[in-house]
C-alpha positions as CSV (number, residue, x, y, z in Angstrom):
1,M,-23.2,36.3,41.6
2,N,-21.1,38.8,43.7
3,T,-22.6,42.3,43.2
4,D,-20.0,43.9,45.1
5,K,-17.3,42.5,42.7
6,I,-19.2,43.7,39.6
7,Y,-19.7,47.2,40.9
8,A,-15.9,47.3,42.0
9,E,-14.9,46.3,38.4
10,Q,-17.2,49.1,37.0
11,I,-15.7,51.7,39.2
12,A,-12.2,50.5,38.3
13,N,-13.0,50.6,34.6
14,E,-14.0,54.1,34.9
15,Y,-10.7,55.2,36.3
16,A,-8.4,53.1,34.2
17,P,-6.6,54.7,31.4
18,K,-8.4,54.5,28.2
19,Q,-6.7,53.2,25.2
20,T,-7.4,55.0,22.0
21,S,-8.2,52.5,19.3
22,K,-8.1,53.1,15.4
23,V,-11.8,53.0,15.3
24,I,-12.2,55.9,17.8
25,A,-9.4,57.8,16.0
26,L,-11.3,57.1,12.6
27,K,-14.6,58.5,14.2
28,K,-12.8,61.6,15.6
29,L,-11.3,62.4,12.0
30,D,-14.6,61.9,10.4
31,K,-16.1,64.4,13.0
32,K,-13.2,66.9,12.5
33,A,-14.0,66.8,8.7
34,K,-17.6,67.5,9.0
35,R,-17.9,69.8,12.0
36,P,-17.0,73.1,10.5
37,A,-19.5,72.7,7.7
38,E,-22.2,71.7,10.1
39,I,-21.6,74.5,12.4
40,F,-21.5,77.2,9.7
41,T,-24.7,75.7,8.1
42,F,-26.9,75.7,11.2
43,T,-25.5,79.2,12.2
44,F,-26.1,80.6,8.9
45,G,-29.5,78.8,8.5
46,V,-30.9,80.4,11.8
47,I,-29.7,83.9,10.9
48,S,-31.1,83.6,7.4
49,S,-34.4,82.5,8.9
50,L,-34.5,85.2,11.4
51,V,-33.9,87.7,8.6
52,L,-36.8,86.2,6.6
53,G,-39.1,86.3,9.6
54,T,-38.2,89.9,10.2
55,G,-38.9,90.7,6.6
56,M,-42.3,89.1,6.9
57,C,-43.1,91.0,10.2
58,L,-42.3,94.2,8.4
59,C,-44.5,93.3,5.4
60,M,-47.4,92.3,7.6
61,G,-47.2,95.3,9.8
62,A,-46.4,93.6,13.0
63,I,-43.4,95.8,13.5
64,G,-42.6,99.1,11.7
65,G,-46.0,100.6,11.9
66,G,-47.5,99.2,8.8
67,T,-46.4,102.0,6.6
68,P,-45.7,101.5,2.9
69,L,-42.1,102.2,3.3
70,S,-41.9,99.5,6.1
71,M,-43.5,97.0,3.6
72,I,-41.0,97.9,0.8
73,I,-38.2,97.5,3.2
74,G,-39.8,94.2,4.5
75,I,-39.8,92.7,0.9
76,G,-36.2,93.4,0.5
77,V,-35.3,92.0,3.9
78,G,-37.5,88.9,3.3
79,I,-36.0,88.4,-0.2
80,L,-32.5,88.6,1.3
81,G,-33.5,85.9,3.9
82,L,-34.9,83.8,1.2
83,V,-31.7,84.1,-0.7
84,G,-29.7,83.2,2.5
85,C,-31.9,80.0,3.1
86,G,-31.7,79.0,-0.6
87,V,-27.7,79.1,-0.6
88,N,-27.3,77.5,2.6
89,Y,-27.2,73.9,1.2
90,P,-24.9,74.6,-1.7
91,I,-22.4,76.3,0.8
92,Y,-22.7,73.3,3.0
93,K,-21.8,71.0,0.4
94,K,-18.8,73.0,-0.7
95,K,-17.5,73.3,2.8
96,L,-18.2,69.6,3.4
97,E,-16.2,68.8,0.2
98,K,-13.4,70.9,1.5
99,G,-13.3,69.1,4.9
100,K,-13.2,65.8,3.1
101,Q,-10.5,66.7,0.9
102,K,-8.4,68.0,3.9
103,Y,-8.8,64.8,6.0
104,G,-9.6,62.3,3.3
105,S,-6.1,60.8,2.8
106,D,-5.7,60.3,6.6
107,I,-9.3,58.9,6.9
108,I,-8.7,56.4,4.0
109,R,-5.4,55.3,5.3
110,L,-6.8,54.7,8.8
111,A,-9.7,52.8,7.4
112,K,-7.4,50.7,5.3
113,E,-5.4,49.8,8.5
114,I,-8.6,48.9,10.3
115,A,-9.8,46.7,7.5
116,G,-6.4,45.0,7.2
117,D,-5.9,45.9,3.6
118,E,-2.4,47.1,4.2
């Protein structure tokens, strides 16, 4: 077994022009359909969790000095964070459905081409 030949082939394959296959194009379209919903969901979820945590800190007196006013504000902020966490999944489902509708026809057409149904 010639290891130099194998190594040379690996290096040559790295620099050879890549041919895009239909499967790779299908995967890219699938990611393109799902990515906006995922980015929004993760961002909105993190922000809602931070808002909820801030409300909890205000209620427990860790920030705000532990006054009754900070506790009332903390309850309001905490409820706002809970609502944000609660609506995150339904928003995700709607945004995902919108992305699937936008790219669905292209994905189905390409999938049929790959499967050989056309």
